C-alpha positions, 0 to 999 in steps of 0.5 A: 533491461531483462535484469531491470524487469526482473528486479522490478518484478521482484520489488512488487513494481505495481503496488510499489508504484501505486503507493508512490503515486499516491504520495506524489498526488498527496504532495501535489495537493499539499502544495509542497514545493518541488523540491520537497515534493520530489524528495519524499515521493522519491523517499517513499519509492525506495522504501517501497522497493526494500519491502518488495525486495525483502518479501521476495527474499523471505518467501523465496522457499515458500514460492518454490514450494507452491511453484511460482514461476513468475518470481524471479528468484525462483525461475533464476532471472535473479540471484538472492545476492543481487537483490540483497545488494539492491535492497541495501542500497534502496534502504540507504537511499531511503534513509538519506531522502527521508532525513532530506525532508525533515526529521519528523516526516523521516521518523513517521516514514521510517518507523510506520511506513517502511518498518510496517511493511517489513514488520508484515514480511518478518512475520505478522502476515502470518497472524491475525494481526496481518492488517495492522502494518497496512493500517500503520503504513498507509495511515502514515502516508498523509503525515509523512507528506504534510510533516515534510518541508520547512513548515511541518503541519500535522495531518487532518485526522480524516485523511489519516483514517481514509488512508488506514482504511484504504490500506487495510482494505487493499490488504484484504484484496491483495490477499484474495488471489493467494489464499490457497497457496498461503495456507499450503505453506503455513501463512494464515493472516486475517484474511485467510482466517476469515475465508475468501467470502468474508474477506471480500465483504470486509474489504468492500465495507473498508473501501466504501468507509474510506470513501465516506470519510474522504467526502465527508471529512472536509469542513466544506464537503464538495458537491461532486463528492456525492456523486462519488459516494452514489458510484461507490455505493454501486460498486460496493454492491457489485463487490458483495454480490457479483460473480466471477471476477466482477467483485475484485474489479469492482473492489478495485475500482473503489480503491482507485476512486478513493485515492483519486478523491483523496488526493484532491481534497487532502 
């Protein structure tokens, strides 16, 4: 069980689970049959595991340099050989599960979702284009779901736009706690170049924008959507003007609201 826990930590289990839950909710909202819904959700989970394990394998040297004792590959809880074997197994499962729900969904998922994540790990995270893999990976999720199953359809434009904005906003949020450590090891993505204050502002604008697109995108805007926008506006002010950890918590709350609304109205 300790090894399993360490593997989940190395796979960035929290973000991987969050993306998987988003896909499960989108599949439910799209009224996919149980079989395709389970398969597409499992495919996304497998893909996320490969991205997390690939990240920790590539960053093991950097993590040692900055003293990341929370990393299983740094503190000795896991060997690189074991993580590589798990990555290969998850990659094989991801390919099989992706094609099980149709080649259209598989191509989008493997190229934009999984491919985008690995492109970030392999170098884009250290460039001004660090946001692009997040936009591609998150923006592709509605298509991965809508193209799954026996009757594939293109996703609504606003779901793609909202998901992409949510993904890039999440990139800025996720990077904020590690800005200093990343700078020490030569990683300078767009958030690093903009700085903490500007990055927090960009995250707030993107997450609020995702909320607006999600609520106003459907032909019939739900009445409760306006209540959501008021709540998001208040959280956006806290994100920009709060102190301490309040801005980060407020931004995360906006992201959670975005996910919930997107799952309901998609």
